[in-house]
N, C-alpha and C positions, 0 to 999 in steps of 0.2 A: 215498550215496557214489559218487565218481565213478571211472573204471575207473581212472585212475594210481593210486588211492587202495589200489584193490582189490590192482592187483597189486603194489605196495610191501607190502602187508600178506601176500598170500601170499607174496613173495618172501623176507618176515623171517620169517614162520613156517617157511618150509624151512629156511632156513641155522640157525635154533636146534633143530634137530629134533634126537635123540640121534643115529642114523644121520648124517646130514652131517657133526654136531661131529666124529663116530669117526673119516667119511673123511677130511675136513679135516685133523686130527690125524695121521692114518699119513701123507699126502702130505708135509705138517710134517716129518715126523721122518726120511722119505726124505729130502727138500730138505738137512733140516740134516746127517743122517750123512754126505752128500754133501760138504758144508762144511767138518765134521769132520775127516774124510779127508783132504781137500786142506793143510789147513792144519796137520794133524798131519805130514805127509809135507815139506812145508815148513820147519816148524819142526825135525824132524829132521836134515833136510839142513845147513838154519844151523848150528844147535849144533854139528852132528858136523864142520861145515867149520871153524867158527869155531877148532877144537881143534888144526886143521892148522896154521893161521898162527902167527907171533910175537906180534905185538900182542894179538891176542884171547885167544892162549890163556893170555897171561899175564895180561888181565886177569879171566879166568876162574880160573885158579888152577891152571892144567893144568901138570904136570910132565913131563922129559923133551924129546926132540929135536922141532921145528917145524919151518917152513916159512916163509918170507920172502915176503909175498903179491906183492912186484913182481916178486921172483923167479919166481913160479908163474904170472903173467899175462904176463908178457915174455920167459919164458924158451923155447928152441928144443930144446931138448935135456929127454928124459925117461929118465932111467935108476933105477930103485927101486935098484939095489944101490948104486951110486956115490951117492944121494940128492941126485938132480936132478932137480926135477919142476918142469919147462918145459912148461903142458898147450898153448903154443902146434903143438907136434910133433903133437897129437891133434887138435886144433882144425882144423889145415890137412889132416889123412887126413878128417875129417869134413866140410870144407869139400867136399872132392873127389869123395866119396859123393854131397852132395846137388847138385853143379854138373852132375856127370857123368849121374847117373837124373833129373834134372831138363830136361836137353835132351833125353833120349830121351823120358820120359813125360809132358811135356807138351802138344806139338805131337800126338804119338801121341791121347793121352786126348782132346783137344779134337776131331782128326778122327775119331775113332772115335762121342764124344757129337755131332758134325751128323750122321753117319751114321745114327745108333738115332733122333732128334730128326727129322728131315729128311726121309731117302729109303728109309729100310729100312720094309718092310710091318706092319704088326701081328702078324701073323704070324711074321715074322724077329725082331722087337724081343721079342716074347714067349719067343723061344729064346735071343737073342744075350746079352739083356742080364743074365737070371739065369747064364747058361754064365761072363759076364763076374765078377761078382758071385761064384761060385764059385772064381775064381781068386783072389781077396783071403782065400780061406780055406784055403791050403796053407800048413802049416807052413813058418816062413821057414828053419828051419832045412834043409828040404828043396830050397829055393832057393839055398842056401849051396852044398849039395852039388851042383846043378846044376848051378854058376858053375864049379865045380872041375872037374867031370867032363866038364861038355860044353860052358860057353862059353871058357874056355881053351883048351883044344886048339885048338880054332875060330880061338880069334886067334892061337895060334902060326903058323899057317899066313901069315898077314898079317905080322905082328912077330914074326919068328922068335928075337929078345933077350927077349921078355916073359918075366917069370918066371910060377913057377907059382902063387906067391899074388902079385895086384896089382889094384893101384886099377881098371883098367879095366874088369876083370871086374866085381868089384862093384858099380861105377856101374851096366852093364849091368841085372845080375840086381835092383838094387833099383828101376833104372826101369822093369823091367818089374812089380818087386809094386805100386807105385806108379800104374801105369795106370788100374787098376778106379776108384780112388779118384778120380780124375780126371774118366775116364769118366762114373762112373755121377752124381757132382754137378752137373757141366756139365750133363747130358745134364737130369736134373730141372729145371735151370735154364732151359733152353732150353725144354722142355715147357711152362713156364707163360708162355713168351711168348704172350699173345692171339692167336687166329688172325685178329682184324682186322688186326693189322700185317701179316701176310704175304699177305692178300687184296690189303690196300692196295698191296703191293709188285708184287703179279702185273697189278693193273689198271695200272700205270705201266708195264707191257711189261718188268718186269725177270724174269730166269731163276730157276729154282730154285736155281744156285751163287748168283745176287746177292742172293736173298732171305735165303739160306742165312749169306752171311757179311757181308752190309753191313746185315742187316735183324735177324736173330734172333741172332745173335752178339753184336752191340753191346746189344740190349736186355737180353741174359743176361749182362752183363759181370759184375754184382756175384758171381754165383753163380761164376761161372767162375774169379774170381782168388780167392774163398774157397776153391775147389778145389785152386787150385795151393799156397795156403799150409798148406793142412791138410795136402795131399801133401810138399811141401818137411819141413814138422813129422815128418811121419812116418819120411821119408828120414835125416829128423836123426838121430833116435832109433832104428832099425836095429839091431838086436844080432846078432843069429846068423846071417843071411847074411852081415854084414858081417864076423864074426868069422873064418868059415871059410872066407870067399874073400879078404881083403883082407889076410890076414897077421898076424905077433905081433911084428914089428919095429917100432919106435917113430922115425919118420923127419920131420925137416920139410922138406915138399915145397910147392913152389907151386901151387895149385890154378890160376892160368893158363897154366902151360905143361904142351901136351900129353905132351910126352914123360915128363912125372912119372907119369903113369895107367899107364903100361909097369911102375914100380916098386910093392912091396908096401909097406903104411905101418899104422901102428894107429890107427885110428878113437876117439875117446871111449867109443863105447858098450863095444866091442871092450878096449878096457885096463879098463874095470870087469869085466867078464868076466873077464879074465885076472888081478886081483888079487884076487878071489872065489876063483878056484881055484887060485890057487897057493899056495906057501910063506912065507904071511906072517903075523905076528906080530899078534893082535886087541887095538886099543888101541894101538897102534904106529904111526909115523909113514907108512910105507905104506898100513895100514890106513883110516889117516884121511885121506888122500889119494883113496880112494874118495868121501869124500863131497864133497871137492872138485870133484872131475870132476862129479859129479852137479850140483852147483848150479851151474856154468858150462852145463850141458847143457837144466837147468832155464830157466835166466836166457833162453838163447837160444831156446829152445822158447815161453816164455812172449812173449818179443818177436813172434815169427812170428804167434802168434794175438792180440795185440793188434794186429800189420799187418793182420791177416786181417779183424776186426772192423772197423776203422776203414775200409777199403777196400770193406767189404760196406754199411755204413751210407752212405758217400761216395758209391757209384754204381749204389745202390738202385733201380732205374725201379719206381714205384708204377701199378697200372694198375686 
């Protein structure tokens, strides 16, 4: 019997052993549970959101008040008491938090990752990186109160007309929250770049800065972009920090207008919290709008993750 045949028989016997079968079944159940949980959540969102819209609700035999899907997706006014459900008022506030936090977190996160990967000593890295990751463990509601008590009063010195609840303060605090995610994932991607590439750059007479920005960062671009998308997805879905700092009044604001960030607004996640904690009737139109908002939020996050997977595959470097 050849060596290959012997190895094949040993592998087959190992795979068919009761212990191996039990281990494989356990891990399969874990994976299946994750899939079933995800499908259950998606099914709940779709089913309950469908009851909110006129056409799908009639097909499902739902009686009572319903809303037009066109008005929901294109409306710019969100007033529960007057039965106006224009989700763009909520989406605009979510986009403002996302854009503002990205402007803060992405450059600072990448700069932090470059320092940890290329400039910091092993001792400094062993202290700074765990400290940075601990920052991600602070409860988000604490960040919200930090924005309300410290960031907003500091902004009032520069912008006297800024409101107590404003989008700028919410954007800053969410940006601080997602810096550890950008920095940690980007640093892991940069650390995975082979040292041979760095040594080749030094051999050509490049400086430390040239090697870091011209060789390491482009080689780790796939992981860096993935960290961007994941951090932005986190910013989109952030709840308690924006609930405390952004305000509770739904407004349709222009995310590209800097003056809009001085006003308060109501992001989608904060609107969901407001609906859950407010005086609404279970099964009513306002209650069902909760699931419609959740479905829109899910679709946006799903698109961001699909983009992340595409970018990761498109720019992945193999060494």
